[in-house]
C-alpha positions as CSV (number, residue, x, y, z in Angstrom):
1,F,-25.8,5.8,9.8
2,F,-22.3,4.6,8.7
3,Q,-23.6,4.0,4.9
4,K,-25.1,7.5,4.9
5,T,-21.7,9.0,6.4
6,L,-19.6,6.8,3.8
7,T,-21.9,8.1,0.8
8,A,-21.6,11.9,2.0
9,I,-17.8,11.5,2.2
10,K,-17.6,9.8,-1.2
11,S,-19.5,12.7,-2.7
12,W,-17.6,15.4,-0.9
13,F,-14.2,14.2,-1.9
14,T,-15.6,13.2,-5.3
15,L,-16.5,16.9,-6.0
16,F,-13.9,19.0,-4.0
17,G,-11.0,16.9,-3.3
18,W,-9.0,17.2,-6.4
19,P,-7.4,20.3,-8.0
20,K,-8.5,19.7,-11.4
21,G,-12.3,18.9,-11.3
22,Q,-14.1,15.9,-10.2
23,N,-12.8,12.5,-9.7
24,P,-15.1,9.7,-8.5
25,I,-13.6,7.6,-5.7
26,S,-14.6,4.4,-4.2
27,I,-13.8,3.4,-0.7
28,P,-11.5,1.7,0.1
29,H,-10.7,0.2,-3.3
30,S,-9.7,3.3,-5.5
31,L,-8.0,4.9,-2.6
32,R,-5.8,1.7,-2.0
33,R,-5.0,1.5,-5.7
34,D,-4.2,5.3,-5.9
35,V,-2.0,5.6,-3.0
36,C,1.0,6.5,-5.3
37,K,2.3,5.8,-8.7
38,V,2.2,1.9,-8.6
39,Q,4.4,-0.3,-10.7
40,M,4.0,-3.9,-10.0
41,T,4.4,-7.3,-11.6
42,V,1.2,-9.2,-12.2
43,P,0.6,-12.8,-13.6
44,Q,1.6,-13.8,-17.0
45,D,4.7,-11.6,-16.7
46,K,2.6,-8.3,-17.6
47,V,3.6,-5.2,-16.0
48,F,1.0,-2.7,-14.8
49,T,2.0,0.9,-14.4
50,R,-0.3,3.7,-13.5
51,N,-0.6,6.6,-15.8
52,L,-0.3,9.7,-13.4
53,G,-1.4,11.8,-16.5
54,K,-4.7,10.1,-16.6
55,D,-5.3,8.9,-13.1
56,K,-5.3,11.2,-10.1
57,G,-3.3,9.8,-7.4
58,F,-4.1,10.0,-3.5
59,C,-1.1,11.9,-3.0
60,E,-2.4,14.7,-5.4
61,M,-5.5,15.1,-3.3
62,L,-3.7,15.4,-0.1
63,V,-1.4,18.1,-1.6
64,N,-4.4,19.8,-3.0
65,L,-6.2,19.9,0.4
66,N,-3.2,20.7,2.6
67,G,-1.8,23.2,0.2
68,E,1.7,21.7,0.3
69,P,3.3,18.2,-0.1
70,L,3.2,16.0,3.1
71,P,6.5,14.9,4.6
72,G,7.4,11.6,3.4
73,L,4.8,11.4,0.5
74,T,5.2,12.2,-3.1
75,A,2.8,11.8,-6.2
76,S,5.6,10.7,-8.4
77,Q,7.1,7.9,-6.5
78,S,7.6,4.5,-7.8
79,L,7.1,1.3,-5.7
80,P,9.6,-1.6,-5.8
81,L,8.6,-4.6,-8.0
82,E,9.5,-7.0,-5.5
83,P,6.1,-7.7,-3.5
84,T,7.5,-7.7,0.1
85,E,9.6,-4.5,-0.6
86,R,6.6,-2.9,-2.1
87,M,4.3,-3.7,0.8
88,L,7.0,-2.5,3.4
89,Q,7.3,0.8,1.5
90,L,3.5,1.2,1.3
91,H,3.1,0.4,5.0
92,W,5.8,3.0,5.9
93,Q,4.0,5.6,3.6
94,H,0.8,4.7,5.6
95,S,2.7,5.2,8.7
96,A,3.9,8.6,7.7
97,L,0.5,9.7,6.6
98,L,-1.2,8.7,9.9
99,S,1.7,10.3,12.0
100,F,1.3,13.7,10.2
101,L,-2.4,13.7,10.4
102,K,-2.3,12.8,14.1
103,S,0.3,15.6,14.5
104,Q,-2.1,17.9,13.2
105,G,-4.9,16.8,15.5
106,A,-6.6,13.8,13.8
107,C,-8.0,11.2,16.0
108,L,-6.7,8.0,14.4
109,S,-5.1,6.1,17.1
110,H,-7.3,3.0,16.2
111,V,-6.2,3.0,12.5
112,M,-3.3,0.6,12.0
113,P,-1.1,1.3,8.7
114,E,-1.8,-2.4,7.6
115,F,-5.4,-1.7,7.5
116,L,-4.9,0.7,4.7
117,L,-3.1,-1.9,2.5
118,E,-4.3,-3.9,-0.4
119,P,-5.7,-7.5,0.6
120,E,-2.7,-9.1,-1.0
121,D,-0.2,-6.9,0.7
122,Y,-1.9,-7.5,4.0
123,K,-1.4,-11.1,3.6
124,I,2.2,-10.6,2.9
125,W,2.4,-8.4,6.1
126,I,0.8,-11.1,8.2
127,K,3.1,-13.8,6.7
128,M,6.2,-11.7,7.6
129,K,5.0,-10.9,11.0
130,K,4.7,-14.9,11.5
131,A,8.0,-15.4,10.0
132,K,9.5,-12.7,12.3
133,T,8.1,-14.4,15.4
134,N,8.0,-18.1,14.5
135,V,5.3,-18.2,17.2
136,K,1.9,-17.0,17.5
137,V,1.4,-13.8,15.5
138,D,-0.2,-11.6,18.2
139,V,3.2,-11.4,20.2
140,K,5.5,-8.4,19.6
141,T,7.8,-8.2,16.6
142,S,10.6,-5.7,15.7
143,D,12.6,-4.2,13.0
144,R,10.8,-3.1,9.7
145,V,7.4,-4.8,10.5
146,G,7.2,-2.7,13.8
147,D,6.6,-3.8,17.3
148,K,2.9,-3.4,17.9
149,L,0.3,-6.3,18.3
150,T,-0.8,-7.7,15.2
151,F,-4.6,-8.5,14.6
152,V,-5.1,-11.2,12.0
153,L,-8.1,-10.3,9.7
154,E,-9.5,-12.8,7.2
155,G,-11.3,-12.0,4.0
156,S,-14.4,-10.2,4.3
157,T,-13.6,-9.1,8.1
158,F,-10.4,-7.3,6.4
159,E,-12.4,-5.6,3.8
160,T,-14.8,-4.3,6.5
161,M,-12.0,-3.0,8.6
162,S,-10.3,-1.6,5.6
163,K,-13.4,0.3,4.5
164,R,-13.8,1.8,8.1
165,A,-10.3,2.7,8.3
166,W,-10.1,4.7,5.1
167,T,-13.5,6.3,6.1
168,D,-11.9,7.4,9.2
169,V,-8.9,8.6,7.6
170,L,-10.9,10.7,5.1
171,L,-12.9,12.1,7.9
172,Q,-9.9,13.2,9.8
173,I,-8.3,14.6,6.6
174,Y,-11.6,16.7,6.2
175,K,-11.1,17.8,9.8
176,V,-7.4,18.8,9.9
177,F,-7.3,20.1,6.2
178,V,-10.7,21.7,5.5
179,L,-12.4,22.4,8.8
180,R,-9.3,24.5,9.8
181,R,-10.4,27.2,7.2
182,V,-13.3,27.9,9.3
183,S,-13.0,31.4,10.8
184,S,-13.7,31.8,14.6
185,R,-14.1,35.5,14.2
186,G,-17.9,36.2,14.6
187,R,-20.2,38.9,15.7
188,T,-23.2,38.4,17.8
189,D,-26.0,40.9,17.4
190,P,-26.9,42.2,20.8
191,S,-30.6,42.3,19.8
192,I,-30.7,38.5,19.6
193,L,-28.8,37.8,22.8
194,E,-31.9,37.9,24.9
195,S,-33.5,35.0,22.7
196,L,-30.5,32.8,23.0
197,Q,-30.3,32.8,26.8
198,N,-31.5,29.3,27.0
199,M,-29.2,28.0,24.3
200,P,-26.7,25.5,25.4
201,R,-23.4,26.9,25.6
202,I,-20.4,25.6,23.9
203,K,-17.1,27.2,25.0
204,S,-14.6,28.4,22.3
205,D,-11.7,28.1,24.4
206,P,-9.3,25.7,22.4
207,L,-8.5,23.9,25.7
208,S,-12.1,23.3,26.6
209,S,-12.5,20.0,25.0
210,N,-10.4,17.0,24.0
211,I,-12.9,15.8,21.5
212,Y,-14.0,18.6,19.4
213,S,-11.3,21.2,17.6
214,P,-11.8,24.8,17.9
215,Y,-13.1,24.6,14.2
216,E,-15.8,22.1,15.1
217,R,-16.7,24.1,18.0
218,T,-17.2,27.1,15.8
219,I,-19.4,25.2,13.7
220,L,-21.5,23.9,16.6
221,I,-22.0,27.4,18.0
222,W,-23.1,28.7,14.7
223,L,-25.4,25.7,14.1
224,N,-26.9,26.4,17.6
225,K,-27.4,30.1,17.2
226,H,-29.3,29.8,14.1
227,Y,-31.3,26.8,15.2
228,E,-32.4,28.8,18.4
229,E,-33.3,31.7,16.3
230,N,-35.3,29.8,13.6
231,R,-37.0,27.2,15.5
232,K,-39.2,29.8,17.3
233,L,-40.3,31.0,13.7
234,V,-41.0,27.4,12.4
235,W,-42.9,26.4,15.3
236,K,-44.2,29.7,16.4
237,D,-47.8,28.5,16.5
238,S,-47.3,25.2,18.3
239,Q,-48.8,24.6,21.5
240,K,-46.7,25.5,24.8
241,G,-43.9,23.3,25.4
242,E,-43.7,21.6,21.8
243,I,-40.9,24.2,20.7
């Protein structure tokens, strides 16, 4: 199920997430790489700089889906060359993104900003947390590294968590930026009301659910309505009870 969900998300964002045509993505690798304009020092004293004219950044996708820039995020921002400073700025940007999405109704309380980092940046994060405490890494810390509990993830475990975190972020981006375009203004044909008497009811009241947004409930109502209408046509010759 998770793999099918991942494939569907990759397909949708590849086709429709960008302002100028398709842009294939991989989760989490291309998203972590394209968070913003990256300028960093790599071994052998070589410098790698992303070409924004060629590469489409993650921030560009957010602006395209939201319709306007997000607070604290910009597609033209360069990161510091110093690894620790670069990691801290990325962590701050991820925090700003998660905070904004949650303010728009996204369910992301389980996603920590450090889960969205590159593996090497995550190692720097953990090392800094240890240095801040000088004791076990699961105690509270302060200042720029935050005051939440730290969960140390090793190797493939971090990759699995990072993939899941980025998948959930994309799902919630779709929820708060795309589903909100769904109109709740609909008309029900009086002639079909009788056939829908036994259909499970979904309240459209915004306060009736702490799980589904009004846009999601609108889609669920639409799906239920058309399923109820068509199932009696599709299985009209079935024996009693099989519908």
